[in-house]
Structure formats: C-alpha cells, structure tokens
C-alpha atoms as a printed R data frame, in Angstrom:
    type eleno elety resid chain resno        x       y      z
1   ATOM     1    CA   MET     A     1  -86.423  -8.193 45.479
2   ATOM     2    CA   GLN     A     2  -88.883  -5.428 44.654
3   ATOM     3    CA   PHE     A     3  -92.000  -5.939 42.542
4   ATOM     4    CA   VAL     A     4  -94.586  -3.480 41.275
5   ATOM     5    CA   PHE     A     5  -97.842  -4.990 40.009
6   ATOM     6    CA   TRP     A     6 -100.007  -2.824 37.731
7   ATOM     7    CA   GLN     A     7 -103.613  -4.095 37.547
8   ATOM     8    CA   ASN     A     8 -107.143  -2.914 36.848
9   ATOM     9    CA   ILE     A     9 -108.597  -4.096 40.196
10  ATOM    10    CA   ILE     A    10 -107.638  -5.739 43.487
11  ATOM    11    CA   SER     A    11 -108.298  -9.302 42.372
12  ATOM    12    CA   ILE     A    12 -109.134 -12.318 44.530
13  ATOM    13    CA   HIS     A    13 -107.438 -14.328 41.775
14  ATOM    14    CA   GLN     A    14 -104.087 -12.750 42.684
15  ATOM    15    CA   SER     A    15 -104.530 -12.313 46.439
16  ATOM    16    CA   THR     A    16 -103.081 -15.594 47.715
17  ATOM    17    CA   PHE     A    17 -100.078 -15.272 45.369
18  ATOM    18    CA   LEU     A    18  -99.338 -11.624 46.235
19  ATOM    19    CA   SER     A    19  -99.995 -12.135 49.927
20  ATOM    20    CA   THR     A    20  -97.471 -14.990 50.048
21  ATOM    21    CA   LEU     A    21  -94.952 -13.113 47.903
22  ATOM    22    CA   SER     A    22  -95.230 -10.064 50.186
23  ATOM    23    CA   ASN     A    23  -93.863 -12.161 53.067
24  ATOM    24    CA   ARG     A    24  -90.616 -12.580 51.104
25  ATOM    25    CA   HIS     A    25  -90.273  -9.379 49.076
26  ATOM    26    CA   SER     A    26  -91.321  -5.736 48.840
27  ATOM    27    CA   ILE     A    27  -94.607  -5.687 46.889
28  ATOM    28    CA   LEU     A    28  -96.472  -2.657 45.565
29  ATOM    29    CA   LEU     A    29  -99.856  -3.128 43.883
30  ATOM    30    CA   VAL     A    30 -101.172  -0.236 41.783
31  ATOM    31    CA   VAL     A    31 -104.780  -0.498 40.549
32  ATOM    32    CA   GLU     A    32 -107.212   1.612 38.531
33  ATOM    33    CA   GLN     A    33 -110.044   0.891 40.990
34  ATOM    34    CA   ARG     A    34 -110.679  -1.362 43.945
35  ATOM    35    CA   LEU     A    35 -113.410  -3.455 42.272
36  ATOM    36    CA   ASP     A    36 -115.511  -3.025 39.144
37  ATOM    37    CA   GLN     A    37 -119.295  -3.367 39.106
38  ATOM    38    CA   GLU     A    38 -119.309  -6.764 37.398
39  ATOM    39    CA   ARG     A    39 -117.101  -8.294 40.086
40  ATOM    40    CA   LYS     A    40 -119.250  -6.776 42.819
41  ATOM    41    CA   GLY     A    41 -122.248  -8.362 41.113
42  ATOM    42    CA   ASP     A    42 -120.422 -11.705 41.118
43  ATOM    43    CA   GLY     A    43 -120.151 -11.551 44.913
44  ATOM    44    CA   TRP     A    44 -116.533 -10.444 45.157
45  ATOM    45    CA   SER     A    45 -115.197  -8.486 48.121
46  ATOM    46    CA   ILE     A    46 -111.804  -6.845 48.686
47  ATOM    47    CA   PRO     A    47 -109.385  -9.700 49.503
48  ATOM    48    CA   ASP     A    48 -106.636  -9.778 52.108
49  ATOM    49    CA   MET     A    49 -103.400  -8.867 50.324
50  ATOM    50    CA   GLY     A    50 -101.061  -9.490 53.275
51  ATOM    51    CA   LYS     A    51  -98.158  -7.044 53.475
52  ATOM    52    CA   THR     A    52  -98.729  -5.760 49.932
53  ATOM    53    CA   LYS     A    53  -98.836  -1.955 49.736
54  ATOM    54    CA   ILE     A    54 -101.805  -0.841 47.604
55  ATOM    55    CA   ILE     A    55 -102.284   2.393 45.650
56  ATOM    56    CA   VAL     A    56 -105.652   3.054 43.991
57  ATOM    57    CA   ALA     A    57 -106.341   5.321 40.971
58  ATOM    58    CA   PRO     A    58 -102.996   7.170 40.819
59  ATOM    59    CA   ASP     A    59 -102.742  10.369 38.779
60  ATOM    60    CA   ASP     A    60 -100.021  10.853 36.138
61  ATOM    61    CA   LYS     A    61  -97.587  12.495 38.559
62  ATOM    62    CA   THR     A    62  -97.984   9.661 41.066
63  ATOM    63    CA   ILE     A    63  -97.390   7.078 38.321
64  ATOM    64    CA   ASP     A    64  -94.191   8.884 37.291
65  ATOM    65    CA   ASN     A    65  -92.956   9.032 40.887
66  ATOM    66    CA   LEU     A    66  -93.752   5.372 41.551
67  ATOM    67    CA   ILE     A    67  -91.777   4.287 38.496
68  ATOM    68    CA   LEU     A    68  -88.795   6.509 39.331
69  ATOM    69    CA   GLU     A    69  -88.797   5.257 42.929
70  ATOM    70    CA   ASN     A    70  -88.827   1.641 41.729
71  ATOM    71    CA   LYS     A    71  -86.306   1.562 38.899
72  ATOM    72    CA   ASP     A    72  -84.705  -1.594 40.270
73  ATOM    73    CA   ALA     A    73  -88.004  -3.435 40.623
74  ATOM    74    CA   VAL     A    74  -89.593  -5.975 38.301
75  ATOM    75    CA   HIS     A    75  -92.767  -4.379 36.928
76  ATOM    76    CA   VAL     A    76  -95.637  -6.816 36.294
77  ATOM    77    CA   PHE     A    77  -98.554  -5.696 34.118
78  ATOM    78    CA   SER     A    78 -102.050  -7.116 33.601
79  ATOM    79    CA   GLY     A    79 -102.118  -7.100 29.812
80  ATOM    80    CA   ILE     A    80 -100.317  -4.661 27.554
81  ATOM    81    CA   ASN     A    81 -103.005  -2.223 26.435
82  ATOM    82    CA   ALA     A    82 -106.106  -3.736 28.048
83  ATOM    83    CA   PHE     A    83 -106.563  -1.048 30.727
84  ATOM    84    CA   PRO     A    84 -105.827   2.707 30.355
85  ATOM    85    CA   MET     A    85 -103.818   3.300 33.544
86  ATOM    86    CA   VAL     A    86 -101.922   0.034 33.183
87  ATOM    87    CA   TYR     A    87 -100.999   0.812 29.561
88  ATOM    88    CA   LYS     A    88  -99.899   4.332 30.490
89  ATOM    89    CA   ALA     A    89  -97.547   2.944 33.141
90  ATOM    90    CA   PHE     A    90  -96.372   0.179 30.797
91  ATOM    91    CA   LYS     A    91  -95.211   2.694 28.152
92  ATOM    92    CA   LYS     A    92  -93.359   4.728 30.775
93  ATOM    93    CA   VAL     A    93  -91.565   1.625 32.092
94  ATOM    94    CA   VAL     A    94  -90.698   0.599 28.516
95  ATOM    95    CA   ALA     A    95  -89.175   4.045 27.903
96  ATOM    96    CA   LEU     A    96  -86.856   3.529 30.897
97  ATOM    97    CA   ASP     A    97  -85.956  -0.037 29.813
98  ATOM    98    CA   LEU     A    98  -86.819  -1.597 33.171
99  ATOM    99    CA   LYS     A    99  -87.583  -5.268 33.890
100 ATOM   100    CA   ILE     A   100  -91.075  -6.180 32.610
101 ATOM   101    CA   LEU     A   101  -93.379  -9.187 32.996
102 ATOM   102    CA   VAL     A   102  -96.881  -9.222 31.485
103 ATOM   103    CA   TYR     A   103  -99.915 -11.346 32.401
104 ATOM   104    CA   VAL     A   104 -101.895 -12.264 29.270
105 ATOM   105    CA   GLU     A   105 -104.977 -14.368 28.588
106 ATOM   106    CA   PRO     A   106 -105.522 -15.951 25.163
107 ATOM   107    CA   TYR     A   107 -107.196 -13.646 22.683
108 ATOM   108    CA   VAL     A   108 -110.168 -14.781 20.566
109 ATOM   109    CA   TRP     A   109 -108.263 -16.799 17.963
110 ATOM   110    CA   PHE     A   110 -111.010 -18.035 15.621
111 ATOM   111    CA   GLY     A   111 -112.821 -16.396 12.693
112 ATOM   112    CA   ILE     A   112 -112.386 -12.868 11.357
113 ATOM   113    CA   LYS     A   113 -112.215 -11.432 14.858
114 ATOM   114    CA   GLY     A   114 -109.421 -13.862 15.704
115 ATOM   115    CA   PHE     A   115 -107.485 -12.881 12.579
116 ATOM   116    CA   PHE     A   116 -107.547  -9.200 13.520
117 ATOM   117    CA   ARG     A   117 -106.726  -9.933 17.160
118 ATOM   118    CA   ARG     A   118 -103.673 -11.862 16.049
119 ATOM   119    CA   LEU     A   119 -102.638  -8.922 13.867
120 ATOM   120    CA   LYS     A   120 -103.074  -6.623 16.863
121 ATOM   121    CA   TYR     A   121 -100.768  -8.731 19.036
122 ATOM   122    CA   MET     A   122  -98.263  -9.111 16.219
123 ATOM   123    CA   ALA     A   123  -98.133  -5.299 16.099
124 ATOM   124    CA   LEU     A   124  -97.750  -5.076 19.889
125 ATOM   125    CA   ASN     A   125  -94.936  -7.625 19.684
126 ATOM   126    CA   LEU     A   126  -93.164  -5.525 17.050
127 ATOM   127    CA   CYS     A   127  -93.530  -2.428 19.235
128 ATOM   128    CA   TYR     A   128  -92.743  -3.878 22.644
129 ATOM   129    CA   GLY     A   129  -91.600  -7.505 22.314
130 ATOM   130    CA   LYS     A   130  -87.934  -6.671 22.791
131 ATOM   131    CA   ASN     A   131  -88.744  -4.774 26.010
132 ATOM   132    CA   ILE     A   132  -90.838  -7.549 27.568
133 ATOM   133    CA   ASP     A   133  -88.689  -9.946 29.585
134 ATOM   134    CA   GLY     A   134  -91.414 -12.505 30.185
135 ATOM   135    CA   LEU     A   135  -94.982 -13.229 29.106
136 ATOM   136    CA   LEU     A   136  -97.081 -15.071 31.718
137 ATOM   137    CA   VAL     A   137  -99.744 -16.860 29.656
138 ATOM   138    CA   THR     A   138 -102.849 -18.647 30.924
139 ATOM   139    CA   GLY     A   139 -103.467 -22.158 29.647
140 ATOM   140    CA   GLN     A   140 -102.189 -24.022 26.610
141 ATOM   141    CA   THR     A   141 -104.390 -21.919 24.324
142 ATOM   142    CA   GLY     A   142 -102.685 -18.802 25.648
143 ATOM   143    CA   ARG     A   143  -99.289 -20.268 24.856
144 ATOM   144    CA   ARG     A   144 -100.369 -21.123 21.279
145 ATOM   145    CA   CYS     A   145 -101.948 -17.692 20.718
146 ATOM   146    CA   PHE     A   146  -98.874 -15.704 21.646
147 ATOM   147    CA   LEU     A   147  -96.483 -18.000 19.813
148 ATOM   148    CA   LYS     A   148  -98.614 -17.424 16.692
149 ATOM   149    CA   ALA     A   149  -98.421 -13.681 17.311
150 ATOM   150    CA   GLY     A   150  -94.628 -13.928 17.113
151 ATOM   151    CA   PHE     A   151  -93.573 -13.678 20.761
152 ATOM   152    CA   GLU     A   152  -90.348 -15.534 21.525
153 ATOM   153    CA   LYS     A   153  -90.827 -19.024 22.957
154 ATOM   154    CA   SER     A   154  -88.003 -18.395 25.442
155 ATOM   155    CA   LYS     A   155  -89.974 -15.505 26.937
156 ATOM   156    CA   ILE     A   156  -93.269 -17.395 27.430
157 ATOM   157    CA   PHE     A   157  -94.055 -18.915 30.845
158 ATOM   158    CA   ASP     A   158  -97.158 -20.806 31.947
159 ATOM   159    CA   TRP     A   159  -99.372 -18.919 34.369
160 ATOM   160    CA   GLY     A   160 -102.885 -18.923 35.784
161 ATOM   161    CA   TYR     A   161 -105.181 -17.465 38.413
162 ATOM   162    CA   PHE     A   162 -104.879 -18.673 41.964
163 ATOM   163    CA   THR     A   163 -107.363 -18.702 44.824
164 ATOM   164    CA   ALA     A   164 -106.824 -18.813 48.565
165 ATOM   165    CA   GLN     A   165 -106.387 -22.252 50.089
166 ATOM   166    CA   ARG     A   166 -108.940 -23.062 52.764
167 ATOM   167    CA   ALA     A   167 -108.684 -25.850 55.306
168 ATOM   168    CA   PHE     A   168 -110.367 -28.957 53.926
169 ATOM   169    CA   ASN     A   169 -113.681 -29.177 55.778
170 ATOM   170    CA   GLU     A   170 -114.311 -32.881 56.142
171 ATOM   171    CA   GLY     A   171 -117.185 -32.299 58.563
172 ATOM   172    CA   ALA     A   172 -119.137 -30.163 56.074
173 ATOM   173    CA   MET     A   173 -119.065 -32.866 53.429
174 ATOM   174    CA   SER     A   174 -122.533 -34.219 52.742
175 ATOM   175    CA   ASN     A   175 -123.190 -36.985 50.240
176 ATOM   176    CA   GLU     A   176 -126.510 -37.721 51.948
177 ATOM   177    CA   ASN     A   177 -125.938 -41.406 51.143
178 ATOM   178    CA   ARG     A   178 -126.282 -40.569 47.466
179 ATOM   179    CA   GLN     A   179 -125.676 -43.311 44.945
180 ATOM   180    CA   LYS     A   180 -125.319 -40.799 42.096
181 ATOM   181    CA   PRO     A   181 -123.051 -37.764 41.692
182 ATOM   182    CA   ALA     A   182 -124.252 -34.225 42.366
183 ATOM   183    CA   ILE     A   183 -123.299 -31.646 39.714
184 ATOM   184    CA   LEU     A   184 -122.610 -27.960 40.318
185 ATOM   185    CA   TYR     A   185 -122.295 -25.005 37.942
186 ATOM   186    CA   VAL     A   186 -120.968 -21.630 39.144
187 ATOM   187    CA   GLY     A   187 -120.651 -18.684 36.782
188 ATOM   188    CA   ARG     A   188 -122.397 -16.147 34.607
189 ATOM   189    CA   ILE     A   189 -125.713 -17.177 33.038
190 ATOM   190    CA   ASP     A   190 -124.820 -16.084 29.512
191 ATOM   191    CA   CYS     A   191 -124.046 -17.384 26.028
192 ATOM   192    CA   ASN     A   192 -120.281 -17.617 26.489
193 ATOM   193    CA   LYS     A   193 -120.563 -19.755 29.618
194 ATOM   194    CA   ASN     A   194 -122.709 -22.165 27.580
195 ATOM   195    CA   ILE     A   195 -124.803 -23.137 30.597
196 ATOM   196    CA   LEU     A   196 -127.950 -23.883 28.544
197 ATOM   197    CA   SER     A   197 -126.087 -26.589 26.618
198 ATOM   198    CA   LEU     A   198 -125.193 -28.261 29.906
199 ATOM   199    CA   VAL     A   199 -128.841 -28.068 30.991
200 ATOM   200    CA   ASP     A   200 -129.999 -29.622 27.695
201 ATOM   201    CA   ILE     A   201 -127.610 -32.539 28.162
202 ATOM   202    CA   CYS     A   202 -128.710 -33.067 31.756
203 ATOM   203    CA   LEU     A   203 -132.360 -32.993 30.685
204 ATOM   204    CA   LYS     A   204 -131.581 -35.904 28.323
205 ATOM   205    CA   HIS     A   205 -130.036 -37.956 31.105
206 ATOM   206    CA   VAL     A   206 -132.294 -37.402 34.102
207 ATOM   207    CA   GLY     A   207 -131.753 -40.258 36.526
208 ATOM   208    CA   LYS     A   208 -128.008 -40.577 35.951
209 ATOM   209    CA   TYR     A   209 -127.128 -37.858 38.480
210 ATOM   210    CA   ALA     A   210 -128.502 -36.770 41.835
211 ATOM   211    CA   CYS     A   211 -128.908 -33.097 40.924
212 ATOM   212    CA   LEU     A   212 -127.589 -30.206 38.866
213 ATOM   213    CA   ASP     A   213 -127.520 -27.007 40.924
214 ATOM   214    CA   ILE     A   214 -126.791 -23.711 39.172
215 ATOM   215    CA   ILE     A   215 -125.343 -20.591 40.831
216 ATOM   216    CA   GLY     A   216 -124.920 -17.249 39.087
217 ATOM   217    CA   ALA     A   217 -126.720 -14.469 37.259
218 ATOM   218    CA   GLY     A   218 -126.796 -13.002 33.789
219 ATOM   219    CA   PRO     A   219 -128.837 -12.168 30.711
220 ATOM   220    CA   LEU     A   220 -130.074 -15.738 30.150
221 ATOM   221    CA   THR     A   221 -131.429 -16.209 33.678
222 ATOM   222    CA   ASP     A   222 -135.114 -15.962 32.688
223 ATOM   223    CA   LEU     A   223 -134.624 -18.435 29.823
224 ATOM   224    CA   LEU     A   224 -132.822 -20.821 32.168
225 ATOM   225    CA   ILE     A   225 -135.602 -20.662 34.759
226 ATOM   226    CA   LYS     A   226 -138.211 -21.333 32.076
227 ATOM   227    CA   LYS     A   227 -136.228 -24.289 30.701
228 ATOM   228    CA   ILE     A   228 -135.911 -26.035 34.064
229 ATOM   229    CA   ASN     A   229 -139.387 -25.199 35.322
230 ATOM   230    CA   ARG     A   230 -140.860 -28.273 37.047
231 ATOM   231    CA   VAL     A   231 -137.644 -30.285 36.562
232 ATOM   232    CA   GLU     A   232 -137.043 -31.781 39.994
233 ATOM   233    CA   ASP     A   233 -133.353 -32.619 39.596
234 ATOM   234    CA   ILE     A   234 -132.164 -29.255 38.202
235 ATOM   235    CA   LYS     A   235 -132.358 -26.174 40.421
236 ATOM   236    CA   TYR     A   236 -131.373 -22.546 39.989
237 ATOM   237    CA   LEU     A   237 -129.971 -21.236 43.291
238 ATOM   238    CA   GLY     A   238 -129.485 -17.618 42.213
239 ATOM   239    CA   SER     A   239 -126.426 -15.509 43.036
240 ATOM   240    CA   LYS     A   240 -124.206 -16.206 46.033
241 ATOM   241    CA   THR     A   241 -121.094 -14.621 47.475
242 ATOM   242    CA   ASN     A   242 -117.750 -16.257 46.859
243 ATOM   243    CA   ASN     A   243 -117.584 -17.463 50.471
244 ATOM   244    CA   GLU     A   244 -121.060 -18.990 50.222
245 ATOM   245    CA   VAL     A   245 -120.020 -20.869 47.077
246 ATOM   246    CA   LEU     A   246 -116.895 -22.221 48.786
247 ATOM   247    CA   ASP     A   247 -118.957 -23.434 51.728
248 ATOM   248    CA   LEU     A   248 -121.283 -25.317 49.370
249 ATOM   249    CA   MET     A   249 -118.669 -26.977 47.144
250 ATOM   250    CA   CYS     A   250 -117.866 -29.854 49.467
251 ATOM   251    CA   ARG     A   251 -121.478 -31.034 49.036
252 ATOM   252    CA   TYR     A   252 -121.054 -31.755 45.307
253 ATOM   253    CA   ASP     A   253 -119.053 -34.279 43.298
254 ATOM   254    CA   ILE     A   254 -118.540 -32.646 39.890
255 ATOM   255    CA   LEU     A   255 -118.147 -29.028 38.831
256 ATOM   256    CA   VAL     A   256 -118.880 -28.402 35.157
257 ATOM   257    CA   LEU     A   257 -117.548 -25.293 33.390
258 ATOM   258    CA   PRO     A   258 -118.830 -25.582 29.786
259 ATOM   259    CA   SER     A   259 -117.565 -22.184 28.545
260 ATOM   260    CA   LEU     A   260 -117.020 -21.457 24.877
261 ATOM   261    CA   TYR     A   261 -114.039 -19.426 26.111
262 ATOM   262    CA   ASP     A   262 -112.434 -18.693 29.493
263 ATOM   263    CA   GLY     A   263 -109.065 -17.019 29.917
264 ATOM   264    CA   TRP     A   264 -108.636 -19.149 33.029
265 ATOM   265    CA   GLY     A   265 -111.710 -19.998 35.135
266 ATOM   266    CA   ALA     A   266 -110.721 -19.709 38.815
267 ATOM   267    CA   VAL     A   267 -113.820 -21.608 39.919
268 ATOM   268    CA   VAL     A   268 -111.909 -24.697 38.747
269 ATOM   269    CA   ASN     A   269 -109.191 -23.987 41.338
270 ATOM   270    CA   GLU     A   270 -111.818 -23.557 44.045
271 ATOM   271    CA   ALA     A   271 -113.584 -26.796 43.162
272 ATOM   272    CA   LEU     A   272 -110.352 -28.802 43.182
273 ATOM   273    CA   GLN     A   273 -109.319 -27.241 46.502
274 ATOM   274    CA   ASN     A   274 -112.603 -28.571 47.888
275 ATOM   275    CA   GLY     A   275 -111.929 -32.045 46.508
276 ATOM   276    CA   MET     A   276 -114.387 -31.918 43.607
277 ATOM   277    CA   ARG     A   277 -113.829 -33.432 40.192
278 ATOM   278    CA   VAL     A   278 -114.074 -30.943 37.335
279 ATOM   279    CA   ILE     A   279 -115.173 -31.066 33.703
280 ATOM   280    CA   ALA     A   280 -114.153 -27.979 31.728
281 ATOM   281    CA   SER     A   281 -113.919 -26.880 28.137
282 ATOM   282    CA   GLU     A   282 -110.569 -27.259 26.399
283 ATOM   283    CA   ASN     A   283 -111.003 -23.536 25.664
284 ATOM   284    CA   CYS     A   284 -110.800 -22.844 29.395
285 ATOM   285    CA   GLY     A   285 -107.278 -22.023 30.600
286 ATOM   286    CA   ALA     A   286 -107.714 -23.908 33.876
287 ATOM   287    CA   SER     A   287 -108.372 -27.142 31.970
288 ATOM   288    CA   VAL     A   288 -104.585 -27.677 32.243
289 ATOM   289    CA   LEU     A   289 -105.223 -28.557 35.909
290 ATOM   290    CA   LEU     A   290 -107.266 -31.629 34.920
291 ATOM   291    CA   ASP     A   291 -105.454 -34.938 34.448
292 ATOM   292    CA   GLY     A   292 -108.190 -37.075 32.845
293 ATOM   293    CA   LYS     A   293 -107.823 -39.681 35.614
294 ATOM   294    CA   ASP     A   294 -108.501 -38.355 39.106
295 ATOM   295    CA   ARG     A   295 -109.224 -34.620 39.058
296 ATOM   296    CA   GLY     A   296 -111.467 -34.474 35.991
297 ATOM   297    CA   GLU     A   297 -111.144 -33.925 32.265
298 ATOM   298    CA   ALA     A   298 -111.395 -31.353 29.483
299 ATOM   299    CA   PHE     A   299 -114.043 -31.787 26.805
300 ATOM   300    CA   SER     A   300 -113.799 -30.684 23.174
301 ATOM   301    CA   PHE     A   301 -116.072 -28.683 20.883
302 ATOM   302    CA   VAL     A   302 -114.323 -30.222 17.857
303 ATOM   303    CA   ASN     A   303 -113.673 -33.868 18.714
304 ATOM   304    CA   LYS     A   304 -117.071 -35.610 18.900
305 ATOM   305    CA   GLU     A   305 -115.548 -38.467 20.892
306 ATOM   306    CA   LYS     A   306 -114.673 -35.989 23.630
307 ATOM   307    CA   SER     A   307 -117.857 -33.914 23.556
308 ATOM   308    CA   LEU     A   308 -119.315 -32.435 26.737
309 ATOM   309    CA   GLU     A   309 -122.057 -35.069 26.746
310 ATOM   310    CA   LYS     A   310 -119.681 -38.025 26.404
311 ATOM   311    CA   ILE     A   311 -117.194 -36.719 28.963
312 ATOM   312    CA   LEU     A   312 -119.960 -35.910 31.456
313 ATOM   313    CA   LEU     A   313 -121.491 -39.380 31.124
314 ATOM   314    CA   LYS     A   314 -118.054 -40.948 31.569
315 ATOM   315    CA   TRP     A   315 -117.482 -39.136 34.870
316 ATOM   316    CA   LEU     A   316 -121.029 -39.721 36.093
317 ATOM   317    CA   GLU     A   317 -120.386 -43.439 35.737
318 ATOM   318    CA   LYS     A   318 -117.509 -43.110 38.239
319 ATOM   319    CA   GLY     A   319 -120.075 -42.346 40.924
320 ATOM   320    CA   THR     A   320 -119.724 -40.040 43.911
321 ATOM   321    CA   VAL     A   321 -116.347 -38.825 45.132
322 ATOM   322    CA   SER     A   322 -115.158 -40.796 48.153
323 ATOM   323    CA   LEU     A   323 -113.656 -38.994 51.129
324 ATOM   324    CA   ALA     A   324 -110.234 -40.453 50.309
325 ATOM   325    CA   ASP     A   325 -110.411 -39.265 46.695
326 ATOM   326    CA   ARG     A   326 -111.627 -35.850 47.809
327 ATOM   327    CA   GLN     A   327 -108.702 -35.539 50.207
328 ATOM   328    CA   ASN     A   328 -106.215 -36.581 47.499
329 ATOM   329    CA   ILE     A   329 -107.555 -33.972 45.057
330 ATOM   330    CA   ALA     A   330 -107.408 -31.247 47.709
331 ATOM   331    CA   GLU     A   331 -103.882 -32.321 48.699
332 ATOM   332    CA   TRP     A   332 -102.694 -32.040 45.085
333 ATOM   333    CA   THR     A   333 -103.758 -28.393 45.040
334 ATOM   334    CA   ARG     A   334 -101.640 -27.647 48.124
335 ATOM   335    CA   TYR     A   335  -98.372 -28.383 46.357
336 ATOM   336    CA   SER     A   336  -99.432 -27.358 42.843
337 ATOM   337    CA   ILE     A   337 -101.574 -24.191 42.949
338 ATOM   338    CA   SER     A   338 -101.211 -22.844 46.491
339 ATOM   339    CA   GLY     A   339  -99.780 -19.417 47.289
340 ATOM   340    CA   ASP     A   340  -96.478 -20.947 48.422
341 ATOM   341    CA   SER     A   341  -95.956 -23.075 45.304
342 ATOM   342    CA   VAL     A   342  -96.926 -20.258 42.907
343 ATOM   343    CA   ALA     A   343  -94.737 -17.677 44.692
344 ATOM   344    CA   ALA     A   344  -91.749 -20.046 44.477
345 ATOM   345    CA   TYR     A   345  -92.457 -20.601 40.773
346 ATOM   346    CA   PHE     A   346  -92.690 -16.850 40.180
347 ATOM   347    CA   GLU     A   347  -89.308 -16.374 41.878
348 ATOM   348    CA   LYS     A   348  -87.884 -18.982 39.506
349 ATOM   349    CA   ILE     A   349  -89.272 -17.042 36.521
350 ATOM   350    CA   CYS     A   350  -87.578 -13.896 37.827
351 ATOM   351    CA   SER     A   351  -84.295 -15.794 38.189
352 ATOM   352    CA   CYS     A   352  -84.652 -16.909 34.582
353 ATOM   353    CA   ILE     A   353  -85.221 -13.416 33.161
354 ATOM   354    CA   SER     A   354  -82.205 -12.242 35.198
355 ATOM   355    CA   GLY     A   355  -80.059 -14.944 33.579
356 ATOM   356    CA   ASP     A   356  -79.571 -17.062 36.719
357 ATOM   357    CA   CYS     A   357  -81.216 -20.181 35.256
358 ATOM   358    CA   THR     A   358  -82.452 -21.460 31.901
359 ATOM   359    CA   HIS     A   359  -85.998 -21.408 30.554
360 ATOM   360    CA   ASN     A   360  -86.078 -25.228 30.526
361 ATOM   361    CA   GLU     A   361  -85.562 -25.261 34.293
362 ATOM   362    CA   VAL     A   362  -88.708 -23.229 34.921
363 ATOM   363    CA   ILE     A   363  -91.735 -25.549 34.994
364 ATOM   364    CA   ALA     A   364  -95.105 -24.605 36.460
365 ATOM   365    CA   PRO     A   365  -95.838 -26.770 39.547
366 ATOM   366    CA   TRP     A   366  -99.280 -27.734 38.175
367 ATOM   367    CA   LEU     A   367  -97.607 -29.143 35.034
368 ATOM   368    CA   SER     A   368  -94.647 -30.903 36.660
C-alpha cells in the first residue's frame, strides 16, 4: 500500500512506527519544518525514519503534485486545522475524496474554553466528518472528546505516540543497594506539567524515597530551584538530550508525570521500555498504558482516594523495582507499543476502513 503522512515536524514520536511501516509499504512524509524551536530546546534531534521519503516545506504546486501522484494512497494528517500546510493539504485531499486518516489529541474539554473547543470540533465534524475514514485518537480522554463532538464511534480508533525500542541494558541498572525507590521527573518545568505539586508532596514525605531527580527546563525553573534549595533528596539536573535521559532511566524505579493535561506523554513509553514503573495523571493519554498492578497507575484530580499523593505513597511502599520486574515491564512494551506491533495495528485499521474487517476486530495491542 501507499501512505502519505502530513505533519508539522519530523517527530521522534512517529519515527519507530514510520520506519517499521516503510519496510512493508511505500511511505512519504511531508512536513512543514524539520524541527521547531521548542523541540530543539527539549533535546530532540532528527530521528532515523528508515526508508521513508521525506519532503520538507513544500510550496503549493508541490503539494498539488504530491496529492495527484498519490491518489490511491491513504493520506494521514496530524490534526485537521492545527497546522497551516497540513490543513491546506487536508482540504485538497477532501476535495478529491481520497482515503483520509487523522491523528487527534484530546482538546481542552473543561470550562468555557472547553465548551468553545467542543463547538469548534462539532463544526469541523459537520464540514469534514463524512470525508474522514478514521480518527486516530490518543487516550481514553481523546475518545470521549471526539465522541462528544459528534464523530462516529465506528470511525474512532485508539492511537498514541511511540518511541524507538532500545535493547534492555541490564548492566547499566544501578539500584546502589537502595532500600527505597528513586523517583524521576522528565518534562517541561511549567504550570501544566504540575511539577511543583509533585515537589510539595515529596517534601512532605522525605525519607520514604531515595531521591526525586528532575530533568527539564521552563518558566518555573527558578521557582523550582528556590523551593528545593538545601533539600538533599530532591535535585534539579537541568536539561538533557533525549539519549541522555534514556541512558539514565534504568537507574530509577518510578517515573512521575503529574500533568494537568497531556495529549499523550511519550516519556511514559520510554520509562516503561526501560522497565520503570510509572505514575501519570488520568488526563495524560499514555495513562492507558498503566495497569494499576505491575506497570504503574493513573492518579485523579477529582477522586481524592486516587490523588497523586495517595497513589505515589502506594507505589513507594512497593519498594524498588527488581530486575525480574523490570525485565517483565520492558518485555510487555515489545509486544504492545513497539514499531512492529503498532505497524501491524495500523495495517488492521486500514483494512477496516477499506471494508475488509469490522471495527470490533481492530483492538490496539496495548489495550488487548
């Protein structure tokens, strides 16, 4: 089959999926730019996309030619109107009534802003819903959001972001004979990521964990540094590249992602691939990867019995992650969120929108 992916950047969150898919099919990736400044600041670099052919910043004539040359392809868009070039191509593909899949993250669903966002997507559904063959939504919140906006249930498929699988590095693991778990946070230091709330909780429970190490940068960095000044067990490690973070993960037991909102949260994938347990907000799309038993658990901002503090204390009581448990967590990711498993799932979605199987037969490997 032929696939054309229309995206804003060359994303490390799509690289392992597209690289694997390009071994089986003809893949064209069209992007507005290679990387944006924020991603560069987060330590991203251009990922290996395998046999995928990449076109950067096409002009209008090139977009027209690409679409005409790929009339038989499935066209996959990052959002509907989120990025100018992507939206321009989307409308042209709609006009030709070609096969369309769309990646979508949940919109802000609460308050006045949420009300108007829902109206926006209801309007987009009225305009384009009949032309969209499948909506690839991140997390259970994404599914709820787009059902509320009126998109057909039979067109909604579970999706996520996926990171490259690295060989499990047993030799790099270092518990340093710890009796207590080591906690890691990786992400922006800002209000949405809610990192200061995590710090406040850890300050209340000093002695119940070995350390909380924080990696990232953002507008609240100075406030964070001031808050943890002279606190021995909480350290700010500054910014690090993605590869540096991956090398460090096997030294920690629990990753905490306390975001108020995250469309997905690929750092969860990376932590699980390194055998870590994860605690993440229920408003984080990747919380669907957590089973509440072995891999970690989602906490709630609404249910006080499942607050971040209570869930964190529960998992701290489990102690450090044994080598066997770490290996089991990493092994689960190999058949659930690896490039091979996701590419096979994507092929199943394409069979469904072509009428070769039913929607009920298409189940995401991380949910099966």
